[in-house]
CHARMM-style PDB file with segment names, atoms N, HN, CA, C and O in Angstrom:
ATOM      1  N   MET     1     -13.806  32.334   5.564  1.00  0.00      PROA
ATOM      2  CA  MET     1     -12.567  31.710   6.249  1.00  0.00      PROA
ATOM      3  C   MET     1     -11.243  32.117   5.339  1.00  0.00      PROA
ATOM      4  O   MET     1     -11.109  32.303   4.129  1.00  0.00      PROA
ATOM      5  N   SER     2     -10.600  32.154   6.121  1.00  0.00      PROA
ATOM      6  HN  SER     2     -10.709  32.002   7.104  1.00  0.00      PROA
ATOM      7  CA  SER     2      -9.158  33.087   5.543  1.00  0.00      PROA
ATOM      8  C   SER     2      -8.537  31.833   4.914  1.00  0.00      PROA
ATOM      9  O   SER     2      -8.987  30.807   5.423  1.00  0.00      PROA
ATOM     10  N   GLU     3      -7.632  31.629   3.953  1.00  0.00      PROA
ATOM     11  HN  GLU     3      -7.266  32.463   3.539  1.00  0.00      PROA
ATOM     12  CA  GLU     3      -7.082  31.083   3.262  1.00  0.00      PROA
ATOM     13  C   GLU     3      -5.906  30.608   4.004  1.00  0.00      PROA
ATOM     14  O   GLU     3      -5.185  31.384   4.633  1.00  0.00      PROA
ATOM     15  N   ILE     4      -5.683  29.217   3.932  1.00  0.00      PROA
ATOM     16  HN  ILE     4      -6.268  28.587   3.422  1.00  0.00      PROA
ATOM     17  CA  ILE     4      -4.450  28.481   5.266  1.00  0.00      PROA
ATOM     18  C   ILE     4      -3.286  28.549   4.253  1.00  0.00      PROA
ATOM     19  O   ILE     4      -3.431  28.038   3.142  1.00  0.00      PROA
ATOM     20  N   LYS     5      -2.414  29.016   4.516  1.00  0.00      PROA
ATOM     21  HN  LYS     5      -2.296  29.431   5.418  1.00  0.00      PROA
ATOM     22  CA  LYS     5      -0.484  28.991   3.753  1.00  0.00      PROA
ATOM     23  C   LYS     5      -0.011  28.541   4.347  1.00  0.00      PROA
ATOM     24  O   LYS     5       0.298  28.872   5.491  1.00  0.00      PROA
ATOM     25  N   PHE     6       0.330  27.171   3.510  1.00  0.00      PROA
ATOM     26  HN  PHE     6       0.079  26.901   2.580  1.00  0.00      PROA
ATOM     27  CA  PHE     6       1.643  25.911   3.959  1.00  0.00      PROA
ATOM     28  C   PHE     6       2.814  26.135   2.642  1.00  0.00      PROA
ATOM     29  O   PHE     6       2.581  26.277   1.442  1.00  0.00      PROA
ATOM     30  N   GLU     7       4.076  26.108   3.334  1.00  0.00      PROA
ATOM     31  HN  GLU     7       4.265  25.993   4.309  1.00  0.00      PROA
ATOM     32  CA  GLU     7       5.498  25.272   3.162  1.00  0.00      PROA
ATOM     33  C   GLU     7       5.197  24.016   3.485  1.00  0.00      PROA
ATOM     34  O   GLU     7       4.481  23.526   4.359  1.00  0.00      PROA
ATOM     35  N   ILE     8       6.154  23.383   2.266  1.00  0.00      PROA
ATOM     36  HN  ILE     8       6.736  23.780   1.557  1.00  0.00      PROA
ATOM     37  CA  ILE     8       6.498  21.529   2.815  1.00  0.00      PROA
ATOM     38  C   ILE     8       7.868  22.086   2.734  1.00  0.00      PROA
ATOM     39  O   ILE     8       8.382  22.594   1.738  1.00  0.00      PROA
ATOM     40  N   VAL     9       8.484  21.900   4.109  1.00  0.00      PROA
ATOM     41  HN  VAL     9       8.066  21.487   4.918  1.00  0.00      PROA
ATOM     42  CA  VAL     9       9.756  22.658   4.091  1.00  0.00      PROA
ATOM     43  C   VAL     9      11.027  21.012   3.931  1.00  0.00      PROA
ATOM     44  O   VAL     9      12.145  21.064   3.418  1.00  0.00      PROA
ATOM     45  N   GLU    10      10.576  20.143   4.349  1.00  0.00      PROA
ATOM     46  HN  GLU    10       9.668  20.101   4.765  1.00  0.00      PROA
ATOM     47  CA  GLU    10      10.983  18.489   3.643  1.00  0.00      PROA
ATOM     48  C   GLU    10      10.117  17.321   3.776  1.00  0.00      PROA
ATOM     49  O   GLU    10       9.241  16.977   4.570  1.00  0.00      PROA
ATOM     50  N   GLN    11      10.363  17.097   3.299  1.00  0.00      PROA
ATOM     51  HN  GLN    11      11.075  17.376   2.655  1.00  0.00      PROA
ATOM     52  CA  GLN    11       9.153  15.470   2.298  1.00  0.00      PROA
ATOM     53  C   GLN    11       9.864  14.326   3.228  1.00  0.00      PROA
ATOM     54  O   GLN    11      10.672  13.610   2.637  1.00  0.00      PROA
ATOM     55  N   ILE    12       9.663  14.098   4.520  1.00  0.00      PROA
ATOM     56  HN  ILE    12       9.007  14.680   4.999  1.00  0.00      PROA
ATOM     57  CA  ILE    12      10.569  12.799   5.268  1.00  0.00      PROA
ATOM     58  C   ILE    12       9.905  11.898   4.731  1.00  0.00      PROA
ATOM     59  O   ILE    12      10.744  11.515   3.916  1.00  0.00      PROA
ATOM     60  N   ALA    13       8.579  10.935   4.482  1.00  0.00      PROA
ATOM     61  HN  ALA    13       7.897  11.246   5.144  1.00  0.00      PROA
ATOM     62  CA  ALA    13       8.444   9.800   4.238  1.00  0.00      PROA
ATOM     63  C   ALA    13       6.955   9.996   4.002  1.00  0.00      PROA
ATOM     64  O   ALA    13       5.982  10.634   4.403  1.00  0.00      PROA
ATOM     65  N   VAL    14       7.430   8.859   2.905  1.00  0.00      PROA
ATOM     66  HN  VAL    14       8.221   8.340   2.579  1.00  0.00      PROA
ATOM     67  CA  VAL    14       5.543   8.275   2.463  1.00  0.00      PROA
ATOM     68  C   VAL    14       5.118   6.820   2.979  1.00  0.00      PROA
ATOM     69  O   VAL    14       5.687   5.743   2.808  1.00  0.00      PROA
ATOM     70  N   LEU    15       4.196   7.062   3.514  1.00  0.00      PROA
ATOM     71  HN  LEU    15       3.734   7.937   3.652  1.00  0.00      PROA
ATOM     72  CA  LEU    15       3.900   6.347   4.179  1.00  0.00      PROA
ATOM     73  C   LEU    15       3.039   4.974   3.231  1.00  0.00      PROA
ATOM     74  O   LEU    15       3.359   3.796   3.394  1.00  0.00      PROA
ATOM     75  N   SER    16       2.086   5.358   2.395  1.00  0.00      PROA
ATOM     76  HN  SER    16       1.826   6.315   2.262  1.00  0.00      PROA
ATOM     77  CA  SER    16       0.890   4.591   1.860  1.00  0.00      PROA
ATOM     78  C   SER    16       0.508   5.436   0.478  1.00  0.00      PROA
ATOM     79  O   SER    16       0.852   6.616   0.414  1.00  0.00      PROA
ATOM     80  N   GLU    17       0.022   5.016  -0.271  1.00  0.00      PROA
ATOM     81  HN  GLU    17      -0.257   4.057  -0.219  1.00  0.00      PROA
ATOM     82  CA  GLU    17      -1.014   5.740  -1.484  1.00  0.00      PROA
ATOM     83  C   GLU    17      -2.313   4.668  -1.455  1.00  0.00      PROA
ATOM     84  O   GLU    17      -2.647   3.564  -1.024  1.00  0.00      PROA
ATOM     85  N   SER    18      -2.719   5.639  -2.112  1.00  0.00      PROA
ATOM     86  HN  SER    18      -2.448   6.536  -2.462  1.00  0.00      PROA
ATOM     87  CA  SER    18      -4.356   5.384  -1.997  1.00  0.00      PROA
ATOM     88  C   SER    18      -4.157   4.735  -3.320  1.00  0.00      PROA
ATOM     89  O   SER    18      -3.054   4.763  -3.867  1.00  0.00      PROA
ATOM     90  N   ALA    19      -5.676   3.876  -4.101  1.00  0.00      PROA
ATOM     91  HN  ALA    19      -6.571   3.853  -3.656  1.00  0.00      PROA
ATOM     92  CA  ALA    19      -5.728   4.195  -5.525  1.00  0.00      PROA
ATOM     93  C   ALA    19      -5.869   4.842  -6.175  1.00  0.00      PROA
ATOM     94  O   ALA    19      -5.710   4.773  -7.394  1.00  0.00      PROA
ATOM     95  N   LYS    20      -6.330   5.946  -5.318  1.00  0.00      PROA
ATOM     96  HN  LYS    20      -6.459   6.002  -4.328  1.00  0.00      PROA
ATOM     97  CA  LYS    20      -6.432   7.546  -6.141  1.00  0.00      PROA
ATOM     98  C   LYS    20      -5.681   8.528  -6.401  1.00  0.00      PROA
ATOM     99  O   LYS    20      -5.801   9.652  -6.888  1.00  0.00      PROA
ATOM    100  N   GLY    21      -4.502   7.585  -5.783  1.00  0.00      PROA
ATOM    101  HN  GLY    21      -4.405   6.672  -5.387  1.00  0.00      PROA
ATOM    102  CA  GLY    21      -3.130   8.637  -5.950  1.00  0.00      PROA
ATOM    103  C   GLY    21      -2.577   9.931  -4.292  1.00  0.00      PROA
ATOM    104  O   GLY    21      -1.777  10.761  -3.859  1.00  0.00      PROA
ATOM    105  N   TRP    22      -3.431   9.377  -4.127  1.00  0.00      PROA
ATOM    106  HN  TRP    22      -4.081   8.703  -4.479  1.00  0.00      PROA
ATOM    107  CA  TRP    22      -3.725  10.599  -2.527  1.00  0.00      PROA
ATOM    108  C   TRP    22      -2.393   9.362  -1.847  1.00  0.00      PROA
ATOM    109  O   TRP    22      -2.457   8.144  -2.017  1.00  0.00      PROA
ATOM    110  N   THR    23      -1.135  10.186  -0.990  1.00  0.00      PROA
ATOM    111  HN  THR    23      -1.083  11.175  -0.852  1.00  0.00      PROA
ATOM    112  CA  THR    23      -0.282   9.176  -0.783  1.00  0.00      PROA
ATOM    113  C   THR    23      -0.688  10.198   0.822  1.00  0.00      PROA
ATOM    114  O   THR    23      -1.115  11.352   0.853  1.00  0.00      PROA
ATOM    115  N   LYS    24      -0.337   9.188   2.131  1.00  0.00      PROA
ATOM    116  HN  LYS    24       0.010   8.250   2.105  1.00  0.00      PROA
ATOM    117  CA  LYS    24      -0.484   9.174   3.348  1.00  0.00      PROA
ATOM    118  C   LYS    24       1.103   9.774   3.579  1.00  0.00      PROA
ATOM    119  O   LYS    24       1.965   8.967   3.229  1.00  0.00      PROA
ATOM    120  N   GLU    25       1.548  10.903   4.048  1.00  0.00      PROA
ATOM    121  HN  GLU    25       0.848  11.558   4.333  1.00  0.00      PROA
ATOM    122  CA  GLU    25       3.051  10.972   4.278  1.00  0.00      PROA
ATOM    123  C   GLU    25       2.801  12.470   5.535  1.00  0.00      PROA
ATOM    124  O   GLU    25       1.941  13.267   5.908  1.00  0.00      PROA
ATOM    125  N   LEU    26       5.117  11.844   5.913  1.00  0.00      PROA
ATOM    126  HN  LEU    26       5.816  11.196   5.610  1.00  0.00      PROA
ATOM    127  CA  LEU    26       5.215  12.235   7.452  1.00  0.00      PROA
ATOM    128  C   LEU    26       6.252  13.668   6.630  1.00  0.00      PROA
ATOM    129  O   LEU    26       7.257  13.411   5.967  1.00  0.00      PROA
ATOM    130  N   ASN    27       5.745  15.111   6.858  1.00  0.00      PROA
ATOM    131  HN  ASN    27       4.928  15.319   7.396  1.00  0.00      PROA
ATOM    132  CA  ASN    27       6.654  15.972   6.508  1.00  0.00      PROA
ATOM    133  C   ASN    27       7.163  17.098   7.453  1.00  0.00      PROA
ATOM    134  O   ASN    27       6.900  17.140   8.655  1.00  0.00      PROA
ATOM    135  N   LEU    28       7.465  17.460   7.185  1.00  0.00      PROA
ATOM    136  HN  LEU    28       7.679  17.426   6.209  1.00  0.00      PROA
ATOM    137  CA  LEU    28       8.357  19.149   8.015  1.00  0.00      PROA
ATOM    138  C   LEU    28       7.569  20.153   7.473  1.00  0.00      PROA
ATOM    139  O   LEU    28       7.926  20.533   6.358  1.00  0.00      PROA
ATOM    140  N   VAL    29       6.617  20.674   7.946  1.00  0.00      PROA
ATOM    141  HN  VAL    29       6.327  20.366   8.852  1.00  0.00      PROA
ATOM    142  CA  VAL    29       5.596  22.041   7.273  1.00  0.00      PROA
ATOM    143  C   VAL    29       5.381  23.197   8.314  1.00  0.00      PROA
ATOM    144  O   VAL    29       5.029  23.123   9.492  1.00  0.00      PROA
ATOM    145  N   SER    30       5.777  24.573   7.335  1.00  0.00      PROA
ATOM    146  HN  SER    30       6.063  24.633   6.379  1.00  0.00      PROA
ATOM    147  CA  SER    30       5.294  25.352   8.199  1.00  0.00      PROA
ATOM    148  C   SER    30       3.911  26.420   7.279  1.00  0.00      PROA
ATOM    149  O   SER    30       3.679  27.025   6.232  1.00  0.00      PROA
ATOM    150  N   TRP    31       3.417  26.100   8.416  1.00  0.00      PROA
ATOM    151  HN  TRP    31       3.605  25.608   9.266  1.00  0.00      PROA
ATOM    152  CA  TRP    31       1.700  26.957   8.567  1.00  0.00      PROA
ATOM    153  C   TRP    31       1.383  28.144   8.761  1.00  0.00      PROA
ATOM    154  O   TRP    31       1.614  28.598   9.881  1.00  0.00      PROA
ATOM    155  N   ASN    32       0.863  28.872   7.910  1.00  0.00      PROA
ATOM    156  HN  ASN    32       0.675  28.503   7.000  1.00  0.00      PROA
ATOM    157  CA  ASN    32       0.788  30.232   7.681  1.00  0.00      PROA
ATOM    158  C   ASN    32       2.134  31.258   7.940  1.00  0.00      PROA
ATOM    159  O   ASN    32       2.055  32.437   8.285  1.00  0.00      PROA
ATOM    160  N   GLY    33       3.063  30.689   7.748  1.00  0.00      PROA
ATOM    161  HN  GLY    33       3.127  29.731   7.468  1.00  0.00      PROA
ATOM    162  CA  GLY    33       4.637  31.631   8.139  1.00  0.00      PROA
ATOM    163  C   GLY    33       4.815  31.051   9.388  1.00  0.00      PROA
ATOM    164  O   GLY    33       4.956  31.962  10.205  1.00  0.00      PROA
ATOM    165  N   ARG    34       4.875  29.957   9.920  1.00  0.00      PROA
ATOM    166  HN  ARG    34       4.760  29.217   9.257  1.00  0.00      PROA
ATOM    167  CA  ARG    34       5.396  29.844  11.361  1.00  0.00      PROA
ATOM    168  C   ARG    34       6.457  28.997  11.242  1.00  0.00      PROA
ATOM    169  O   ARG    34       7.042  28.593  10.237  1.00  0.00      PROA
ATOM    170  N   GLU    35       6.660  28.741  12.621  1.00  0.00      PROA
ATOM    171  HN  GLU    35       6.184  29.069  13.437  1.00  0.00      PROA
ATOM    172  CA  GLU    35       7.776  27.881  12.776  1.00  0.00      PROA
ATOM    173  C   GLU    35       7.326  26.595  12.281  1.00  0.00      PROA
ATOM    174  O   GLU    35       6.237  26.090  12.550  1.00  0.00      PROA
ATOM    175  N   PRO    36       8.298  26.055  11.483  1.00  0.00      PROA
ATOM    176  CA  PRO    36       7.981  24.537  11.005  1.00  0.00      PROA
ATOM    177  C   PRO    36       7.659  23.180  11.869  1.00  0.00      PROA
ATOM    178  O   PRO    36       8.548  22.901  12.674  1.00  0.00      PROA
ATOM    179  N   LYS    37       6.785  22.489  11.843  1.00  0.00      PROA
ATOM    180  HN  LYS    37       6.063  22.716  11.189  1.00  0.00      PROA
ATOM    181  CA  LYS    37       6.400  21.338  12.579  1.00  0.00      PROA
ATOM    182  C   LYS    37       6.304  20.000  11.716  1.00  0.00      PROA
ATOM    183  O   LYS    37       6.366  19.788  10.505  1.00  0.00      PROA
ATOM    184  N   TYR    38       6.098  19.047  13.023  1.00  0.00      PROA
ATOM    185  HN  TYR    38       6.048  19.220  14.007  1.00  0.00      PROA
ATOM    186  CA  TYR    38       5.988  17.416  11.789  1.00  0.00      PROA
ATOM    187  C   TYR    38       4.922  17.906  11.369  1.00  0.00      PROA
ATOM    188  O   TYR    38       4.465  19.020  11.625  1.00  0.00      PROA
ATOM    189  N   ASP    39       4.350  16.832  10.497  1.00  0.00      PROA
ATOM    190  HN  ASP    39       4.721  15.927  10.288  1.00  0.00      PROA
ATOM    191  CA  ASP    39       2.705  17.270  10.003  1.00  0.00      PROA
ATOM    192  C   ASP    39       2.781  15.617   9.450  1.00  0.00      PROA
ATOM    193  O   ASP    39       3.735  15.282   8.749  1.00  0.00      PROA
ATOM    194  N   LEU    40       1.651  14.567   9.839  1.00  0.00      PROA
ATOM    195  HN  LEU    40       0.876  14.838  10.409  1.00  0.00      PROA
ATOM    196  CA  LEU    40       1.096  13.831   8.574  1.00  0.00      PROA
ATOM    197  C   LEU    40       0.065  13.926   8.723  1.00  0.00      PROA
ATOM    198  O   LEU    40      -0.619  14.010   9.743  1.00  0.00      PROA
ATOM    199  N   ARG    41      -0.258  13.922   7.241  1.00  0.00      PROA
ATOM    200  HN  ARG    41       0.298  13.854   6.412  1.00  0.00      PROA
ATOM    201  CA  ARG    41      -1.592  14.192   6.563  1.00  0.00      PROA
ATOM    202  C   ARG    41      -1.890  13.112   5.536  1.00  0.00      PROA
ATOM    203  O   ARG    41      -0.924  12.391   5.287  1.00  0.00      PROA
ATOM    204  N   ASP    42      -3.452  12.738   4.635  1.00  0.00      PROA
ATOM    205  HN  ASP    42      -4.237  13.323   4.838  1.00  0.00      PROA
ATOM    206  CA  ASP    42      -3.158  12.844   3.696  1.00  0.00      PROA
ATOM    207  C   ASP    42      -3.093  13.664   2.129  1.00  0.00      PROA
ATOM    208  O   ASP    42      -4.138  14.208   1.769  1.00  0.00      PROA
ATOM    209  N   TRP    43      -1.885  13.749   1.217  1.00  0.00      PROA
ATOM    210  HN  TRP    43      -1.037  13.308   1.509  1.00  0.00      PROA
ATOM    211  CA  TRP    43      -2.136  14.437   0.394  1.00  0.00      PROA
ATOM    212  C   TRP    43      -2.394  14.208  -1.125  1.00  0.00      PROA
ATOM    213  O   TRP    43      -2.036  13.104  -1.537  1.00  0.00      PROA
ATOM    214  N   SER    44      -2.784  14.802  -1.757  1.00  0.00      PROA
ATOM    215  HN  SER    44      -3.074  15.698  -1.422  1.00  0.00      PROA
ATOM    216  CA  SER    44      -3.286  15.147  -3.091  1.00  0.00      PROA
ATOM    217  C   SER    44      -1.983  14.583  -4.186  1.00  0.00      PROA
ATOM    218  O   SER    44      -0.949  14.135  -3.691  1.00  0.00      PROA
ATOM    219  N   PRO    45      -2.136  14.649  -5.459  1.00  0.00      PROA
ATOM    220  CA  PRO    45      -0.920  13.574  -6.082  1.00  0.00      PROA
ATOM    221  C   PRO    45       0.307  15.074  -6.609  1.00  0.00      PROA
ATOM    222  O   PRO    45       1.317  15.083  -7.313  1.00  0.00      PROA
ATOM    223  N   ASN    46      -0.356  16.056  -5.928  1.00  0.00      PROA
ATOM    224  HN  ASN    46      -1.176  16.049  -5.356  1.00  0.00      PROA
ATOM    225  CA  ASN    46       0.010  17.125  -6.645  1.00  0.00      PROA
ATOM    226  C   ASN    46       0.678  18.509  -5.107  1.00  0.00      PROA
ATOM    227  O   ASN    46       1.238  19.601  -5.016  1.00  0.00      PROA
ATOM    228  N   HSD    47       0.215  17.651  -4.415  1.00  0.00      PROA
ATOM    229  HN  HSD    47      -0.240  16.764  -4.489  1.00  0.00      PROA
ATOM    230  CA  HSD    47      -0.236  19.081  -2.810  1.00  0.00      PROA
ATOM    231  C   HSD    47      -0.908  20.202  -3.045  1.00  0.00      PROA
ATOM    232  O   HSD    47      -0.841  21.237  -2.383  1.00  0.00      PROA
ATOM    233  N   GLU    48      -1.616  19.980  -4.076  1.00  0.00      PROA
ATOM    234  HN  GLU    48      -1.671  19.139  -4.614  1.00  0.00      PROA
ATOM    235  CA  GLU    48      -2.565  20.605  -4.447  1.00  0.00      PROA
ATOM    236  C   GLU    48      -3.667  20.275  -2.843  1.00  0.00      PROA
ATOM    237  O   GLU    48      -3.172  20.621  -1.770  1.00  0.00      PROA
ATOM    238  N   LYS    49      -4.392  19.942  -2.841  1.00  0.00      PROA
ATOM    239  HN  LYS    49      -4.794  19.661  -3.713  1.00  0.00      PROA
ATOM    240  CA  LYS    49      -5.168  19.193  -1.433  1.00  0.00      PROA
ATOM    241  C   LYS    49      -4.573  18.480  -0.849  1.00  0.00      PROA
ATOM    242  O   LYS    49      -3.590  17.784  -1.107  1.00  0.00      PROA
ATOM    243  N   MET    50      -5.324  18.671   0.214  1.00  0.00      PROA
ATOM    244  HN  MET    50      -6.122  19.236   0.424  1.00  0.00      PROA
ATOM    245  CA  MET    50      -4.625  18.103   1.749  1.00  0.00      PROA
ATOM    246  C   MET    50      -6.090  16.945   2.692  1.00  0.00      PROA
ATOM    247  O   MET    50      -7.304  16.942   2.487  1.00  0.00      PROA
ATOM    248  N   GLY    51      -5.528  16.389   3.362  1.00  0.00      PROA
ATOM    249  HN  GLY    51      -4.541  16.391   3.528  1.00  0.00      PROA
ATOM    250  CA  GLY    51      -6.612  15.636   4.064  1.00  0.00      PROA
ATOM    251  C   GLY    51      -7.015  16.426   5.384  1.00  0.00      PROA
ATOM    252  O   GLY    51      -7.042  17.654   5.461  1.00  0.00      PROA
ATOM    253  N   LYS    52      -7.404  15.319   6.673  1.00  0.00      PROA
ATOM    254  HN  LYS    52      -7.383  14.321   6.610  1.00  0.00      PROA
ATOM    255  CA  LYS    52      -7.548  16.223   7.899  1.00  0.00      PROA
ATOM    256  C   LYS    52      -5.877  15.290   8.458  1.00  0.00      PROA
ATOM    257  O   LYS    52      -5.522  14.191   8.034  1.00  0.00      PROA
ATOM    258  N   GLY    53      -5.235  16.029   9.335  1.00  0.00      PROA
ATOM    259  HN  GLY    53      -5.523  16.923   9.680  1.00  0.00      PROA
ATOM    260  CA  GLY    53      -4.079  14.872   9.883  1.00  0.00      PROA
ATOM    261  C   GLY    53      -3.785  15.642  11.325  1.00  0.00      PROA
ATOM    262  O   GLY    53      -4.595  16.323  11.953  1.00  0.00      PROA
ATOM    263  N   ILE    54      -2.510  15.372  11.653  1.00  0.00      PROA
ATOM    264  HN  ILE    54      -1.852  14.819  11.142  1.00  0.00      PROA
ATOM    265  CA  ILE    54      -2.126  16.134  13.006  1.00  0.00      PROA
ATOM    266  C   ILE    54      -0.503  16.854  12.778  1.00  0.00      PROA
ATOM    267  O   ILE    54       0.339  16.633  11.908  1.00  0.00      PROA
ATOM    268  N   THR    55      -0.496  17.626  13.746  1.00  0.00      PROA
ATOM    269  HN  THR    55      -1.180  17.806  14.452  1.00  0.00      PROA
ATOM    270  CA  THR    55       0.817  18.592  13.596  1.00  0.00      PROA
ATOM    271  C   THR    55       1.647  18.138  15.315  1.00  0.00      PROA
ATOM    272  O   THR    55       1.157  17.874  16.413  1.00  0.00      PROA
ATOM    273  N   LEU    56       2.335  18.181  15.071  1.00  0.00      PROA
ATOM    274  HN  LEU    56       2.733  18.395  14.179  1.00  0.00      PROA
ATOM    275  CA  LEU    56       3.143  17.547  15.827  1.00  0.00      PROA
ATOM    276  C   LEU    56       4.334  18.510  16.376  1.00  0.00      PROA
ATOM    277  O   LEU    56       4.528  19.231  15.397  1.00  0.00      PROA
ATOM    278  N   SER    57       5.151  18.889  17.286  1.00  0.00      PROA
ATOM    279  HN  SER    57       4.994  18.304  18.081  1.00  0.00      PROA
ATOM    280  CA  SER    57       5.987  19.815  17.978  1.00  0.00      PROA
ATOM    281  C   SER    57       7.164  18.871  17.902  1.00  0.00      PROA
ATOM    282  O   SER    57       6.911  17.733  17.506  1.00  0.00      PROA
ATOM    283  N   GLU    58       8.328  19.146  18.198  1.00  0.00      PROA
ATOM    284  HN  GLU    58       8.533  20.070  18.520  1.00  0.00      PROA
ATOM    285  CA  GLU    58       9.675  18.551  18.125  1.00  0.00      PROA
ATOM    286  C   GLU    58       9.245  17.435  19.375  1.00  0.00      PROA
ATOM    287  O   GLU    58       9.076  16.284  18.971  1.00  0.00      PROA
ATOM    288  N   GLU    59       9.110  17.599  20.414  1.00  0.00      PROA
ATOM    289  HN  GLU    59       9.247  18.534  20.742  1.00  0.00      PROA
ATOM    290  CA  GLU    59       9.337  17.234  21.631  1.00  0.00      PROA
ATOM    291  C   GLU    59       7.976  15.742  21.315  1.00  0.00      PROA
ATOM    292  O   GLU    59       8.141  14.523  21.298  1.00  0.00      PROA
ATOM    293  N   ASP    60       7.008  16.398  21.158  1.00  0.00      PROA
ATOM    294  HN  ASP    60       6.874  17.389  21.172  1.00  0.00      PROA
ATOM    295  CA  ASP    60       6.261  15.482  20.030  1.00  0.00      PROA
ATOM    296  C   ASP    60       6.600  14.346  19.555  1.00  0.00      PROA
ATOM    297  O   ASP    60       6.331  13.218  19.969  1.00  0.00      PROA
ATOM    298  N   ILE    61       7.377  14.779  18.411  1.00  0.00      PROA
ATOM    299  HN  ILE    61       7.595  15.695  18.075  1.00  0.00      PROA
ATOM    300  CA  ILE    61       7.573  13.612  17.614  1.00  0.00      PROA
ATOM    301  C   ILE    61       8.484  12.532  17.934  1.00  0.00      PROA
ATOM    302  O   ILE    61       8.756  11.582  17.200  1.00  0.00      PROA
ATOM    303  N   LYS    62       9.068  12.835  19.460  1.00  0.00      PROA
ATOM    304  HN  LYS    62       8.847  13.607  20.056  1.00  0.00      PROA
ATOM    305  CA  LYS    62      10.536  12.293  19.941  1.00  0.00      PROA
ATOM    306  C   LYS    62       9.611  11.747  20.925  1.00  0.00      PROA
ATOM    307  O   LYS    62      10.086  10.695  21.353  1.00  0.00      PROA
ATOM    308  N   LYS    63       8.636  11.984  21.393  1.00  0.00      PROA
ATOM    309  HN  LYS    63       8.251  12.838  21.045  1.00  0.00      PROA
ATOM    310  CA  LYS    63       8.056  11.261  22.529  1.00  0.00      PROA
ATOM    311  C   LYS    63       7.651   9.584  21.772  1.00  0.00      PROA
ATOM    312  O   LYS    63       7.902   8.412  22.049  1.00  0.00      PROA
ATOM    313  N   LEU    64       6.726  10.492  20.458  1.00  0.00      PROA
ATOM    314  HN  LEU    64       6.522  11.445  20.233  1.00  0.00      PROA
ATOM    315  CA  LEU    64       5.850   9.324  19.970  1.00  0.00      PROA
ATOM    316  C   LEU    64       7.379   8.220  19.788  1.00  0.00      PROA
ATOM    317  O   LEU    64       7.437   7.122  20.341  1.00  0.00      PROA
ATOM    318  N   LYS    65       8.488   8.775  18.936  1.00  0.00      PROA
ATOM    319  HN  LYS    65       8.441   9.667  18.487  1.00  0.00      PROA
ATOM    320  CA  LYS    65       9.415   7.667  18.563  1.00  0.00      PROA
ATOM    321  C   LYS    65       9.721   7.155  19.328  1.00  0.00      PROA
ATOM    322  O   LYS    65      10.409   6.213  18.935  1.00  0.00      PROA
ATOM    323  N   GLU    66       9.557   7.207  21.163  1.00  0.00      PROA
ATOM    324  HN  GLU    66       8.998   7.972  21.482  1.00  0.00      PROA
ATOM    325  CA  GLU    66       9.936   6.097  22.062  1.00  0.00      PROA
ATOM    326  C   GLU    66       8.856   5.475  22.704  1.00  0.00      PROA
ATOM    327  O   GLU    66       8.935   4.760  23.704  1.00  0.00      PROA
ATOM    328  N   VAL    67       7.492   5.885  21.867  1.00  0.00      PROA
ATOM    329  HN  VAL    67       7.428   6.465  21.056  1.00  0.00      PROA
ATOM    330  CA  VAL    67       6.222   4.789  22.048  1.00  0.00      PROA
ATOM    331  C   VAL    67       6.425   4.095  21.455  1.00  0.00      PROA
ATOM    332  O   VAL    67       6.358   2.912  21.789  1.00  0.00      PROA
ATOM    333  N   LEU    68       6.790   4.516  20.228  1.00  0.00      PROA
ATOM    334  HN  LEU    68       6.845   5.477  19.957  1.00  0.00      PROA
ATOM    335  CA  LEU    68       6.821   3.439  18.604  1.00  0.00      PROA
ATOM    336  C   LEU    68       7.637   2.150  19.135  1.00  0.00      PROA
ATOM    337  O   LEU    68       7.263   0.977  19.156  1.00  0.00      PROA
ATOM    338  N   LYS    69       9.151   2.844  19.659  1.00  0.00      PROA
ATOM    339  HN  LYS    69       9.455   3.797  19.642  1.00  0.00      PROA
ATOM    340  CA  LYS    69      10.148   1.539  20.086  1.00  0.00      PROA
ATOM    341  C   LYS    69       9.497   0.600  20.777  1.00  0.00      PROA
ATOM    342  O   LYS    69       9.730  -0.531  20.352  1.00  0.00      PROA
ATOM    343  N   THR    70       8.773   0.652  21.679  1.00  0.00      PROA
ATOM    344  HN  THR    70       8.583   1.571  22.024  1.00  0.00      PROA
ATOM    345  CA  THR    70       8.204   0.095  22.647  1.00  0.00      PROA
ATOM    346  C   THR    70       6.962  -1.584  22.222  1.00  0.00      PROA
ATOM    347  O   THR    70       6.688  -2.583  22.888  1.00  0.00      PROA
ATOM    348  N   LEU    71       6.488  -1.048  20.639  1.00  0.00      PROA
ATOM    349  HN  LEU    71       6.710  -0.237  20.099  1.00  0.00      PROA
ATOM    350  CA  LEU    71       5.829  -1.998  19.893  1.00  0.00      PROA
ATOM    351  C   LEU    71       6.341  -2.815  19.639  1.00  0.00      PROA
ATOM    352  OT1 LEU    71       5.804  -3.698  18.972  1.00  0.00      PROA
TER     353      LEU     71
END
């Protein structure tokens, strides 16, 4: 399996932190040199490791924002 390369372009928000120091974050991330997308996942304290998460396009994040407003 090839190595996944990423660059956190912008840290937007830390939503929570676990007892072990991992944080659930919303960031703008470039994966493998591609255009940055919104990304929601768990990160180790120094962003060396990551958990499973979701990546959202600009359109996805706008739709999610509208849906969250209705809650």
